[in-house]
C-alpha positions in Angstrom: -19.0 -3.5 71.2 -21.0 -3.0 67.7 -24.4 -1.6 67.2 -27.0 -4.5 66.8 -28.1 -2.5 63.5 -24.6 -3.1 61.8 -22.6 -6.3 61.3 -21.5 -8.3 64.3 -19.8 -11.6 65.0 -21.3 -14.4 66.6 -19.2 -17.7 67.3 -16.4 -16.2 64.5 -18.9 -16.1 61.9 -20.5 -13.1 60.2 -24.4 -12.4 60.4 -26.4 -10.1 58.6 -28.3 -7.6 60.5 -31.8 -7.1 61.1 -32.3 -4.8 58.0 -31.0 -7.0 55.4 -33.2 -9.7 56.6 -36.3 -7.2 56.5 -35.0 -6.1 52.5 -34.6 -9.4 51.0 -38.1 -10.2 52.9 -40.0 -7.1 51.8 -38.4 -6.5 48.3 -36.5 -3.8 46.7 -37.7 -0.6 44.8 -37.1 -0.1 40.7 -33.9 1.8 41.6 -32.8 -0.7 43.8 -33.4 -2.9 41.2 -31.3 -1.3 38.9 -28.6 -0.7 41.4 -28.6 -4.7 42.1 -27.9 -5.5 38.5 -24.8 -3.2 38.2 -23.5 -4.4 41.3 -23.7 -8.2 39.5 -21.9 -6.8 36.7 -19.1 -5.3 38.5 -18.8 -8.3 40.7 -18.5 -10.0 37.6 -15.7 -7.9 36.1 -13.8 -8.1 39.3 -14.1 -11.9 39.5 -12.9 -12.3 36.0 -10.1 -9.9 36.2 -8.9 -11.8 38.8 -10.0 -15.2 37.8 -6.8 -17.3 39.2 -7.5 -16.1 42.5 -8.7 -18.7 44.6 -11.4 -16.3 46.4 -12.7 -15.1 42.7 -12.8 -18.7 41.5 -15.0 -19.8 44.3 -17.7 -16.8 44.0 -18.0 -17.2 40.2 -18.6 -21.0 41.2 -21.0 -20.5 43.3 -22.7 -17.9 40.7 -23.0 -20.5 38.2 -26.6 -22.1 39.5 -28.3 -19.2 40.7 -27.5 -17.2 37.4 -28.5 -20.6 35.3 -31.7 -20.6 37.5 -32.2 -16.6 37.1 -31.7 -16.7 33.6 -33.7 -19.6 32.7 -36.5 -17.7 34.6 -36.3 -14.7 32.8 -36.0 -16.5 29.3 -39.1 -18.4 30.2 -41.1 -15.3 31.1 -40.7 -13.9 28.2 -41.3 -16.3 26.2 -44.6 -17.1 28.1 -45.7 -13.4 27.3 -44.8 -13.8 23.6 -46.7 -16.8 23.4 -49.7 -15.4 25.0 -49.9 -11.9 23.3 -49.2 -13.1 19.7 -51.1 -10.4 18.0 -49.9 -7.7 20.5 -47.4 -6.0 17.9 -45.3 -4.1 21.2 -45.1 -7.5 23.2 -43.7 -9.1 20.2 -41.0 -6.3 19.4 -39.9 -5.8 23.0 -39.6 -9.9 23.4 -37.5 -10.3 20.5 -35.2 -7.8 21.4 -34.6 -8.9 24.8 -34.3 -12.4 23.2 -31.7 -11.0 21.0 -29.6 -9.1 23.8 -29.6 -12.1 25.9 -28.4 -14.6 23.3 -26.1 -12.3 21.6 -22.3 -13.9 22.3 -23.9 -16.5 24.8 -24.0 -20.4 23.7 -25.8 -21.2 26.6 -28.5 -19.0 26.8 -29.1 -19.9 22.7 -29.4 -23.1 24.3 -31.8 -22.5 27.2 -34.4 -20.3 24.3 -34.0 -23.7 22.0 -35.2 -25.7 25.2 -38.4 -23.3 25.7 -39.2 -23.3 22.1 -37.8 -19.9 21.1 -37.8 -20.7 17.2 -41.7 -21.6 17.4 -42.7 -18.7 19.4 -40.5 -16.2 17.3 -42.1 -17.8 14.0 -45.5 -17.4 15.6 -45.0 -13.6 15.7 -43.8 -13.8 12.3 -46.8 -15.0 11.0 -49.1 -12.7 13.1 -47.1 -9.8 11.8 -46.6 -10.2 8.3 -46.4 -6.5 7.4 -44.5 -5.2 10.0 -41.4 -5.3 8.7 -39.4 -3.9 11.7 -40.5 -6.9 13.9 -40.1 -9.2 10.6 -36.2 -8.0 10.3 -35.8 -8.5 14.3 -37.5 -11.9 14.4 -35.4 -13.1 11.6 -32.0 -11.7 12.9 -32.7 -13.9 15.9 -34.0 -16.8 14.2 -30.3 -16.4 12.3 -28.7 -16.0 16.0 -30.1 -19.2 16.9 -29.7 -21.1 14.2 -27.7 -19.7 11.6 -27.6 -18.6 7.7 -29.5 -21.7 6.8 -32.1 -21.1 8.3 -32.5 -17.0 7.7 -32.2 -18.5 3.8 -35.1 -21.0 4.7 -37.5 -18.4 6.0 -36.8 -15.8 3.2 -37.8 -18.4 0.8 -41.1 -18.8 2.7 -41.6 -15.0 3.0 -40.8 -13.9 -0.4 -43.9 -13.8 -1.6 -44.9 -10.5 0.8 -43.1 -7.4 -0.2 -42.2 -6.5 3.9 -41.1 -9.9 4.1 -39.2 -10.1 1.3 -37.8 -6.6 2.7 -36.8 -8.0 5.6 -34.9 -11.4 4.8 -33.2 -9.8 2.2 -32.1 -6.8 4.8 -31.3 -9.5 7.5 -29.8 -12.0 5.5 -27.5 -9.4 3.8 -26.4 -7.9 7.2 -25.9 -11.5 8.4 -23.6 -12.2 5.7 -21.3 -9.4 6.0 -20.9 -10.0 9.5 -20.1 -13.6 9.1 -18.7 -13.9 5.7 -16.8 -17.0 6.2 -20.1 -19.1 6.6 -21.4 -17.7 3.5 -19.2 -20.2 1.2 -20.6 -23.2 3.0 -24.0 -22.4 1.8 -25.6 -24.1 -0.9 -24.3 -22.3 -3.8 -27.5 -22.8 -6.6 -30.2 -22.8 -3.8 -28.8 -19.3 -2.5 -28.9 -17.6 -5.7 -32.0 -19.3 -6.4 -33.6 -17.5 -3.6 -32.4 -14.3 -3.8 -33.2 -14.3 -7.5 -36.7 -15.5 -6.7 -37.5 -13.4 -4.3 -36.1 -10.1 -6.7 -38.2 -11.7 -9.3 -41.4 -11.5 -7.1 -41.2 -7.6 -6.7 -40.3 -6.1 -10.2 -41.7 -3.0 -9.1 -40.3 -2.8 -5.2 -37.1 -0.5 -5.4 -36.0 -1.6 -2.2 -36.4 -5.0 -2.6 -34.5 -4.9 -6.0 -31.5 -2.6 -4.8 -30.8 -5.0 -1.8 -31.0 -7.9 -3.8 -28.8 -6.7 -6.6 -26.2 -5.4 -3.7 -26.1 -8.9 -2.0 -25.7 -11.1 -5.3 -22.9 -8.4 -6.5 -21.0 -9.2 -3.4 -21.9 -13.2 -3.3 -20.9 -13.5 -7.2 -17.5 -11.4 -6.8 -16.4 -13.8 -4.2 -17.7 -17.1 -5.2 -17.4 -18.7 -8.9 -20.1 -21.3 -8.6 -22.5 -18.4 -7.2 -21.5 -17.0 -10.9 -22.2 -20.3 -12.7 -25.5 -20.2 -10.9 -26.6 -16.6 -11.3 -26.4 -17.3 -15.4 -28.1 -20.9 -15.5 -30.9 -19.3 -13.4 -31.6 -16.5 -15.9 -29.7 -14.0 -13.9 -28.4 -12.2 -17.0 -31.6 -11.1 -18.9 -33.0 -10.3 -15.5 -30.5 -8.3 -14.5 -30.3 -6.2 -17.8 -34.2 -6.0 -18.0 -33.6 -4.6 -14.5 -31.2 -2.1 -15.2 -33.3 -1.0 -18.5 -36.6 -0.6 -16.4 -35.3 1.5 -13.4 -32.4 3.8 -15.4 -33.2 6.4 -13.3 -32.7 5.0 -10.0 -29.2 5.7 -8.9 -28.9 3.1 -6.3 -30.3 0.1 -9.0 -27.8 1.5 -11.3 -24.9 1.4 -9.0 -25.6 -2.1 -7.7 -26.2 -3.2 -11.1 -22.7 -2.0 -12.6 -21.0 -3.7 -9.5 -23.0 -7.0 -10.0 -21.9 -6.5 -13.7 -18.3 -6.2 -13.0 -18.3 -8.9 -10.6 -19.7 -11.2 -13.5 -16.9 -10.4 -15.7 -14.2 -11.9 -13.4 -15.3 -15.3 -15.4 -17.3 -18.6 -14.2 -20.5 -17.4 -16.7 -21.3 -16.9 -20.4 -21.8 -13.3 -21.0 -20.9 -13.1 -25.3 -24.7 -13.7 -26.0 -25.6 -10.9 -23.4 -22.5 -8.1 -24.8 -24.4 -6.2 -26.8 -26.8 -5.3 -24.9 -25.0 -5.3 -21.6 -22.7 -2.2 -23.3 -25.8 -0.5 -24.2 -27.4 -0.7 -21.0 -24.0 0.7 -19.5 -23.6 3.6 -21.9 -27.0 4.7 -21.1 -25.9 4.6 -17.4 -23.2 6.9 -18.3 -25.5 9.4 -19.8 -28.2 9.4 -17.1 -25.7 9.3 -14.2 -22.5 11.3 -15.5 -23.0 13.2 -12.2 -22.9 10.2 -9.9 -19.1 9.2 -9.6 -20.0 6.0 -7.5 -21.9 5.0 -10.7 -19.6 5.9 -13.1 -17.1 4.5 -11.5 -18.5 0.8 -11.1 -20.0 1.3 -14.8 -16.7 2.2 -16.2 -15.3 -0.6 -14.3 -18.0 -3.3 -15.7 -17.5 -1.6 -19.5 -13.6 -2.2 -18.8 -13.5 -5.8 -17.6 -16.6 -6.7 -20.1 -14.9 -5.6 -23.4 -12.0 -3.9 -23.1 -10.6 -0.7 -24.3 -13.3 -0.7 -26.9 -16.1 0.0 -24.8 -14.9 2.7 -23.4 -13.3 4.4 -26.6 -16.5 4.5 -28.7 -18.7 6.5 -26.1 -16.0 9.3 -25.6 -15.4 9.5 -29.1 -19.2 9.7 -29.7 -19.5 12.4 -27.1 -21.7 10.6 -24.7 -19.6 12.3 -21.6 -20.6 15.9 -21.3 -19.3 16.4 -18.1 -15.4 17.0 -16.9 -16.1 14.5 -14.0 -17.4 11.7 -16.6 -14.6 12.2 -18.8 -12.1 12.0 -16.0 -13.3 8.8 -14.8 -13.3 7.3 -18.1 -10.1 8.5 -18.6 -9.0 6.6 -15.2 -10.7 3.4 -16.3 -9.2 3.9 -19.7 -5.7 4.0 -17.8 -6.4 0.9 -15.8 -6.9 -1.2 -18.7 -4.0 -3.9 -19.2 -2.7 -3.2 -22.8 -1.9 -6.1 -24.9 -3.9 -8.1 -22.4 -7.7 -7.0 -22.7 -10.4 -6.9 -25.5 -10.0 -3.7 -27.4 -6.5 -3.1 -26.1 -3.9 -4.8 -29.0 -1.4 -2.6 -30.7 -3.5 -2.0 -33.8 -6.6 -0.4 -31.5 -4.4 2.0 -30.2 -5.1 4.3 -32.7 -8.8 4.7 -32.1 -7.8 5.1 -28.2 -5.3 8.2 -29.1 -8.0 9.8 -31.1 -10.7 9.2 -28.3 -8.2 10.6 -26.0 -7.1 13.9 -28.3 -10.7 14.7 -28.8 -11.8 14.5 -24.7 -8.9 16.8 -24.6 -10.0 19.4 -27.4 -13.8 18.9 -25.6 -12.1 19.8 -22.1 -9.3 22.0 -23.1 -9.5 24.0 -20.1 -9.9 21.2 -17.4 -6.5 20.5 -15.9 -7.7 17.0 -14.3 -9.2 16.2 -17.9 -5.8 16.8 -19.1 -4.0 15.3 -16.6 -5.5 11.9 -16.7 -5.2 12.3 -20.8 -1.9 12.3 -20.8 -1.3 9.9 -18.4 -3.3 7.9 -20.9 -1.2 8.9 -24.1 1.8 8.2 -22.2 1.1 4.7 -21.5 -0.4 4.1 -24.9 2.4 5.5 -27.0 5.0 4.0 -25.1 2.9 0.6 -25.6 2.9 0.8 -29.4 6.4 1.4 -29.6 7.8 -1.3 -27.5 5.3 -4.0 -28.7 6.0 -7.2 -30.4 4.3 -6.4 -33.6 6.2 -6.6 -36.8 8.3 -3.5 -38.1 6.0 -3.3 -40.6 2.9 -2.9 -38.3 4.6 -1.0 -36.0 5.6 1.5 -38.9 1.9 1.8 -39.8 0.8 2.5 -36.0 3.5 5.4 -35.9 1.2 8.1 -37.0 -0.9 7.5 -33.7 2.3 8.1 -31.4 3.4 11.2 -33.4 -0.5 12.3 -32.7 -0.3 11.6 -29.4 3.3 13.2 -29.3 2.0 16.2 -30.6 -0.6 16.9 -28.3 1.7 16.3 -25.0 4.0 18.9 -26.9 1.1 21.7 -27.5 -0.2 21.2 -24.0 3.4 22.2 -22.4 3.7 25.1 -25.4 -0.1 26.5 -24.5 -0.2 25.9 -20.6 3.8 26.5 -20.0 2.3 28.1 -16.8 0.2 25.4 -15.3 2.8 23.2 -13.5 1.0 20.5 -13.2 0.0 20.3 -17.0 3.2 20.9 -17.9 4.6 17.9 -15.6 2.1 15.6 -16.6 3.3 16.2 -20.2 7.4 15.5 -18.9 6.0 12.3 -17.4 4.4 10.9 -20.2 7.3 12.1 -22.8 9.9 10.6 -20.7 8.1 7.1 -21.1 7.6 7.3 -24.7 11.2 8.3 -25.1 12.7 5.3 -22.8 10.7 3.1 -24.5 11.7 4.5 -28.5 14.5 2.1 -30.1 17.9 3.5 -31.0 17.6 6.3 -33.9 13.5 6.5 -33.8 12.2 9.5 -35.6 9.6 10.0 -32.6 12.9 10.7 -30.5 14.2 13.1 -33.2 10.8 14.4 -33.1 10.3 15.4 -29.5 13.9 16.4 -29.4 13.5 19.1 -32.1 10.4 20.5 -30.7 11.9 20.5 -27.0 15.3 21.8 -28.1 14.6 23.9 -31.1 15.8 22.7 -35.0 19.1 23.5 -34.2 19.5 22.9 -30.4 20.6 26.1 -29.7 19.3 29.4 -28.0 16.6 29.5 -25.2 14.0 26.5 -26.3 10.9 25.4 -25.0 12.6 23.1 -21.9 14.9 25.8 -21.2 11.7 28.4 -20.7 9.9 26.4 -18.7 12.9 25.6 -16.4 13.0 29.5 -15.8 9.3 30.1 -15.8 8.8 27.5 -12.5 12.2 27.9 -11.1 10.8 27.4 -7.2 8.6 24.3 -8.1 11.2 21.2 -6.9 8.9 18.4 -8.4 8.4 20.4 -11.9 12.1 20.5 -12.0 12.9 16.9 -11.3 10.6 16.2 -14.0 12.0 18.8 -16.4 15.4 17.9 -15.8 14.4 14.2 -16.4 13.3 15.0 -19.7 16.1 17.1 -20.4 18.8 14.4 -19.4 17.5 11.2 -21.4 16.5 13.7 -24.4 19.9 15.6 -24.6 22.1 14.2 -22.0 24.2 15.6 -18.9 25.1 19.0 -21.0 21.8 20.8 -20.5 21.3 19.7 -16.7 25.0 21.4 -16.0 24.3 24.4 -18.2 20.7 25.1 -15.7 22.9 24.6 -13.0 25.3 26.8 -13.2 22.7 29.4 -14.3 20.7 28.8 -11.2 23.2 28.7 -8.9 21.3 30.2 -6.2 18.2 28.0 -6.5 18.0 25.1 -4.2 14.6 24.0 -6.3 16.8 23.5 -9.5 20.1 22.0 -7.7 18.2 19.2 -5.6 16.6 18.2 -8.9 19.5 18.7 -10.9 21.8 16.2 -8.6 19.2 13.4 -8.5 18.6 13.8 -12.0 22.5 13.4 -13.0 22.4 10.5 -10.1 19.8 8.9 -12.1 21.5 9.3 -15.4 24.6 8.0 -14.1 23.6 5.4 -11.5 21.0 3.6 -13.8 23.7 2.8 -17.5 26.2 0.5 -17.7 27.2 2.3 -21.0 26.7 6.1 -21.3 26.9 8.1 -24.1 30.6 9.5 -25.3 28.9 13.1 -24.7 28.3 12.2 -20.8 31.4 10.6 -20.2 33.3 13.5 -21.3 30.7 15.9 -19.1 32.0 13.7 -16.1 34.4 16.0 -14.3 32.2 18.9 -14.9 29.2 17.2 -13.9 31.4 16.2 -10.1 32.6 19.6 -10.2 28.9 21.1 -10.4 27.5 18.5 -7.6 30.6 19.8 -4.7 29.8 23.5 -6.0 25.9 22.8 -4.7 27.5 21.2 -2.1 29.1 24.2 -0.6 26.4 26.4 -1.6 23.7 24.9 0.6 26.0 23.2 3.5 23.2 23.1 6.0 20.5 21.0 3.5 21.0 17.7 4.8 18.5 16.0 2.1 20.5 17.7 -0.7 24.3 16.6 1.1 22.4 13.1 0.8 21.8 13.3 -3.1 24.6 14.8 -3.5 26.7 12.1 -2.1 25.2 9.2 -3.8 25.4 11.2 -7.4 29.1 11.6 -6.8 29.0 8.0 -5.8 27.6 7.1 -9.2 29.5 9.2 -11.0 32.7 7.9 -9.2 31.8 4.2 -10.6 32.3 5.7 -14.1 35.9 7.2 -13.6 37.7 4.0 -14.5 35.8 4.7 -18.2 37.5 7.7 -19.0 41.3 7.0 -18.0 43.0 10.3 -16.8 39.7 12.8 -17.3 39.3 12.9 -13.4 42.3 13.8 -11.4 43.3 12.4 -7.7 42.4 16.1 -6.5 38.9 16.0 -7.6 38.3 12.4 -6.1 40.0 13.9 -2.9 37.4 17.0 -3.5 34.7 14.5 -3.1 35.8 12.7 -0.1 36.3 15.7 1.6 32.7 16.9 0.8 31.8 13.4 1.9 33.3 13.7 5.1 31.9 17.6 5.6 28.1 16.2 5.0 29.0 13.8 7.6 29.8 16.4 10.1 26.4 17.7 9.6 24.7 15.1 11.3 27.9 14.0 13.4 26.6 12.8 17.1 23.2 13.2 16.0 20.7 10.1 17.1 18.7 8.3 14.4 16.6 6.0 16.6 13.7 8.3 16.6 10.3 7.8 14.0 10.6 10.9 12.6 12.0 12.9 9.4 15.0 14.4 10.7 16.0 10.7 12.2 15.7 8.8 9.2 17.7 11.8 7.2 20.2 11.3 9.5 20.8 7.7 9.1 20.5 8.1 5.3 23.2 11.1 4.8 25.6 9.0 6.9 25.0 5.9 4.3 25.6 8.2 1.6 27.9 10.0 2.7 29.9 6.6 3.7 29.0 4.7 0.5 30.7 8.1 -1.3 34.1 7.6 0.3 34.0 3.9 0.0 33.7 4.4 -4.2 35.9 7.1 -3.9 38.3 4.9 -2.1 37.8 1.9 -4.1 38.9 4.0 -7.3 42.1 5.6 -5.1 42.9 3.3 -2.4 45.7 5.8 -1.1 42.7 8.4 -0.4 42.5 6.3 2.6 45.7 7.1 4.1 45.4 10.7 3.1 41.9 10.8 5.1 43.7 9.4 8.0 46.5 11.8 7.8 44.2 14.4 7.7 42.7 13.7 10.6 39.1 12.7 9.1 39.0 9.5 10.5 36.9 10.6 13.7 34.2 11.8 11.5 34.0 8.1 10.3 34.1 6.5 13.8 31.6 8.8 15.2 29.2 8.1 12.4 29.6 4.3 12.9 29.2 4.9 16.7 26.3 7.0 16.4 24.5 4.2 13.8 25.1 1.6 16.0 23.8 3.2 19.4 20.9 4.1 17.6 19.8 0.6 17.0 17.9 -1.3 20.0 20.2 -4.2 21.7 18.5 -7.7 20.4 17.3 -5.7 17.5 17.7 -6.1 14.0 17.1 -3.4 11.6 17.8 -3.4 7.5 18.5 0.4 6.8 20.7 0.7 9.9 22.5 -2.6 8.7 23.3 -1.6 5.4 24.8 1.9 6.9 26.5 -0.1 9.5 28.0 -2.1 6.5 28.9 1.3 4.6 30.8 2.6 7.7 32.8 -0.2 8.3 34.1 -0.6 5.0 35.0 3.2 4.8 36.6 2.9 8.3 38.3 -0.3 6.5 40.0 2.1 3.7 41.1 4.5 6.5 42.1 2.4 9.4 42.8 -1.3 8.2 40.3 -4.0 8.3 41.1 -5.9 11.6 40.7 -2.5 13.4 37.5 -1.9 12.2 36.2 -4.8 11.8 37.3 -6.3 15.4 36.9 -3.0 17.3 33.0 -3.1 16.1 32.5 -6.8 17.0 34.3 -6.5 20.5 32.3 -3.3 21.2 28.9 -4.2 20.0 28.9 -7.4 19.2 27.1 -9.3 21.9 24.2 -6.9 22.3 23.9 -5.8 18.9 23.0 -8.4 16.3 22.6 -5.8 13.9 26.3 -4.7 14.2 27.5 -8.7 13.9 25.6 -8.6 10.7 27.0 -5.4 9.0 30.2 -6.8 9.7 29.9 -10.1 8.7 28.7 -8.7 5.3 31.8 -6.2 5.1 34.1 -9.2 6.0 32.5 -10.9 2.6 32.7 -7.5 0.5 36.5 -6.9 1.4 37.2 -10.6 0.6 35.6 -10.7 -2.9 37.1 -7.2 -4.0 40.6 -8.2 -2.8 40.6 -10.8 -6.0 41.0 -7.8 -8.5 42.5 -5.1 -6.2 46.6 -4.7 -6.5 49.0 -3.5 -3.6 50.4 -0.2 -4.6 51.7 1.3 -1.3 53.8 -1.1 1.0 54.5 1.4 3.5 51.3 2.1 5.1 49.9 -0.8 7.1 46.4 -0.2 6.7 46.5 -0.3 3.3 48.5 -3.5 3.1 45.8 -5.1 5.2 43.3 -3.3 3.0 44.7 -5.1 -0.3 45.0 -8.7 1.5 42.1 -8.3 4.1 41.6 -12.2 4.5 45.0 -12.4 5.9 45.0 -9.6 7.8 41.7 -10.4 9.5 42.8 -14.0 9.8 46.1 -13.0 11.6 43.8 -10.6 14.2 41.5 -13.6 14.9 38.6 -12.4 13.6 37.3 -15.7 13.0 37.2 -16.7 16.5 35.4 -13.6 17.3 32.7 -14.4 14.8 32.8 -18.2 15.7 31.9 -16.6 19.2 29.3 -14.5 18.3 27.8 -17.6 16.7 26.7 -19.3 19.8 25.5 -15.7 21.5 22.8 -15.4 18.4 22.2 -18.7 17.6 18.2 -18.5 17.5 18.9 -15.8 14.5 18.8 -18.2 11.4 19.8 -15.2 9.0 22.5 -14.2 11.0 23.7 -17.7 11.2 23.9 -18.2 7.6 25.8 -14.6 7.4 28.3 -15.4 9.9 29.1 -19.1 8.2 30.2 -17.3 4.7 32.3 -14.7 6.6 33.9 -17.6 8.5 34.5 -19.1 5.2 36.6 -16.7 4.3 38.4 -15.3 7.2 38.8 -19.2 8.8 37.8 -21.2 11.6 35.4 -24.0 12.0 31.4 -22.9 12.3 29.8 -25.6 14.2 27.3 -27.7 12.8 23.7 -25.9 12.6 
């Protein structure tokens, strides 16, 4: 039995309780109305999230008619009230806000508003309140929502005579264009520029109209070439320059004016007739707004785009930039100039550039930020002159400006030797200059003499700076690299010996040795002669810092780079030295033995990279002395290599590809091939991980190709070791072991991976089998 005030059953149907009918008849309070609206929203979201449910779908269907009727009633009532009270700004403002809220993201309600004469009501409100800028803006944005940007542009053209109308129209159009930029290109380009320019012309003294128009035009002409042409044809250039000159003290007008100038310089309109006046306007902007970084940035960018380096050099040399921040902005802009491509940036213009930059360094000799940017420009300019394609006689005439740049850089190193930032910048600039020097260049000899002294002996400038900043890793790297390209390997080895306990010296030295030996095909005789000592220096550093993963990683790569040059100096590096390299690499692998590298953190990546460089070193050493593979196996070190392969393979997600892991896996398989023989290394990896890990299959296929190609130049020296015999003839060994069949089976497993299919095809081409047609 149920109480009559609750829901009860009558004939199997649910009936409303008496108080429900009473409430429906008597109406609801404001609070209850708000609660019902919230409930309607909750019902909507519940049904929408479960729209595939039949009950929810039927509920939504039943709501369609009543909701359409309800919203139509609301729209009609709002429009009627606005139409009946055109002179009441409060009614108009609230009505516009309600209409905008309803039609936002609702095409159905837009149709209802349009059918009810919504646009006419909005226009009537605009006509009745021509000075209410907020109401005008909201009404124009509502018109845009109903009819699009074209209607907004038309409204702006009608309202341009009124200052509030012009401000509201420009603001509404600018905001709508940014929100729906794809629609802007569909507008008539010339008409769009004409309306904006005519609006700005009508209010030459209105700061807000001018700044909004400039900002809008800058965005439009930067994106659309036709609008640049229209701007020029419609008299935009004289107007722009006049506005910037008349409002020289207004920050926003200067900012957006400079942005517009830089956008116009992208091409599509003629600027030569206005070039002189444009440069004058920009130079005035530099002086009056040197404390405004944004204005300076766009002013410099405009100057650079319009007139190249020359327009930057003259103000720098004439003392226009009286603050450090202004000079830094000028130097940054100058460093971005494309030398040899833009105006005032050919090789013959570089003496003036160097002179202006050196003048800037003299003006702000105590400001490291100015010096930093200036030295970057000097290095860039001097290297450009030395490497330019001008004839020899012209290059000879330009050498004095290079010498001036070099002297300025060396002066900073001497006078500011305690400032690590300044010294590092000078080192990087000098290194770039030296690398651009032709052989037997007097510039290189000058730099060498200044850094090392006339005799090259004693404690020279570089040695003093290295000793003064022994704990600064980044500076040590720059110093070591400069030392290496100026003198060679010898001084680097001396520094490693003198500072054997300093990690900050050892790591940059190891990285520099890797670059010197790894990136040069033909080495200087002195560097080749230093090869045995360089190997021992790196091995000593590895023993000194056995727990440092990063140092061990770079050391393994350095050993690999040096080992590849052993054949260039026959007999200079003993088998004992090479075996020490192999043992050092294995010990480095022990450091990360069993360590997972599947996490997204630096320690994880370092473990992966150490395995990669450690096995790369073993591959290089064994390639030089294949007999070391047998020695490693007999020493019981193959377990470390097998563990490295297992850790890398297990860290790759099943079914995923990972280029970094695949390269590491390839090196690990090659290293194991030297030690255990290719059939054991390749086939066991394929059978264990091939089905679930395509990364292992890719690595194995690449390793097979490397082994097959390398065997063409390999001679068998020891027939007593089966692994070495298989390595010397890998193709025959892999065919005999059935490697081709394994690859063919895995092609079917990973048929959707096109890249992997092509790699397997190549491998099968070496080891036999008949690959299926793709």
